[in-house]
Structure formats: structure tokens, C-alpha cells
C-alpha positions as CSV (number, residue, x, y, z in Angstrom):
1,M,-33.2,18.1,-11.9
2,N,-29.4,18.2,-12.4
3,S,-27.1,15.7,-10.9
4,S,-23.4,15.5,-11.0
5,V,-21.3,12.4,-11.3
6,L,-18.3,12.2,-9.0
7,E,-15.5,10.3,-10.7
8,V,-13.1,8.8,-8.4
9,A,-9.7,7.6,-9.7
10,T,-8.4,4.3,-8.5
11,P,-5.6,5.0,-6.0
12,R,-2.2,3.9,-7.2
13,A,1.1,3.5,-5.5
14,T,4.4,4.8,-6.9
15,E,6.8,4.1,-4.0
16,V,6.9,1.9,-0.9
17,A,9.0,2.0,2.2
18,V,8.8,-0.4,5.2
19,G,10.4,0.8,8.4
20,D,10.7,-1.0,11.8
21,D,7.2,0.0,12.8
22,S,5.4,1.5,9.8
23,L,4.5,1.0,6.1
24,K,4.7,4.2,4.0
25,V,3.1,4.3,0.5
26,D,3.4,7.3,-1.9
27,L,0.5,7.6,-4.3
28,V,0.4,8.9,-7.9
29,D,-1.8,11.9,-6.8
30,G,0.9,13.1,-4.4
31,R,-0.5,11.8,-1.1
32,T,1.4,9.6,1.3
33,V,-0.2,7.0,3.4
34,V,1.5,5.7,6.6
35,V,0.0,2.8,8.6
36,P,1.3,0.7,11.5
37,L,3.3,-2.4,10.6
38,T,1.3,-4.3,13.2
39,W,-1.5,-4.4,10.7
40,Y,0.6,-6.8,8.6
41,P,2.3,-9.4,10.7
42,R,4.1,-11.0,7.8
43,L,5.8,-7.6,7.1
44,L,6.4,-7.0,10.8
45,H,8.2,-10.3,11.2
46,G,10.0,-10.2,7.9
47,S,13.7,-9.3,7.6
48,P,14.8,-5.9,6.2
49,E,15.8,-7.6,3.0
50,E,12.4,-9.3,2.6
51,R,10.6,-6.1,3.4
52,A,12.7,-4.2,0.8
53,N,11.9,-6.7,-1.9
54,W,8.4,-5.5,-3.1
55,T,6.8,-5.0,-6.5
56,L,3.8,-3.0,-7.6
57,I,0.9,-5.1,-9.0
58,G,-1.9,-4.0,-11.3
59,E,-0.2,-0.8,-12.3
60,G,0.1,0.3,-8.6
61,I,-3.3,-0.8,-7.2
62,G,-1.5,-3.2,-5.0
63,I,1.9,-4.2,-3.5
64,H,3.4,-7.7,-3.4
65,W,6.2,-9.0,-1.3
66,P,7.2,-12.3,-2.9
67,A,9.5,-13.6,-0.1
68,L,6.7,-13.0,2.5
69,D,3.7,-14.0,0.3
70,E,2.0,-10.7,1.2
71,D,-0.3,-8.6,-1.0
72,I,-1.8,-5.3,0.1
73,E,-4.3,-3.2,-1.8
74,V,-3.8,0.5,-1.9
75,E,-7.5,1.1,-1.5
76,G,-7.5,-0.9,1.7
77,L,-4.8,1.4,3.1
78,L,-6.8,4.5,2.3
79,V,-9.9,3.2,4.1
80,G,-8.0,2.0,7.1
81,R,-8.5,-1.7,6.4
82,P,-5.7,-3.9,7.8
């Protein structure tokens, strides 16, 4: 019996944009994920300056907003986990 192994690469972010009502994350593989900002109250209530101050963590497996003490995993975005 033959079996194949499916290798799934860890999703990684390259760019992040936070609008008034959505979070948009561009991924290394070319996909873009957009989720409602209501999923993340700290981002929703943060100022535009605080929202714009983000950094990628773990080579893009997550996103961190230091002024808002918010961390989001890219994998969670892909599975629809707020």
C-alpha cells in the first residue's frame, strides 16, 4: 500500500495593514487574509499610530503590537480563530 505524505508549510506573514474595520495580512505564499477588526478589541480601540506600530515575530508566524500588548498568530487567522 502506498501512502503519500502531505507537507504543509507554516504560514508566514510578510506585510500587515490595519484599517478602521479590518486587519489585512499578506502571506509569503501570495495569499492575503482579511478579518474583521472586531475579532481583536485591542486593535479596534487602538489609535492609528498604535495600530501601525507592529512587528513580525517568529519569522512571520505571528504579529506583535507592542503599544497594545497584542499578539496574533497567522495560523489562527487562516482557520478563522479570533
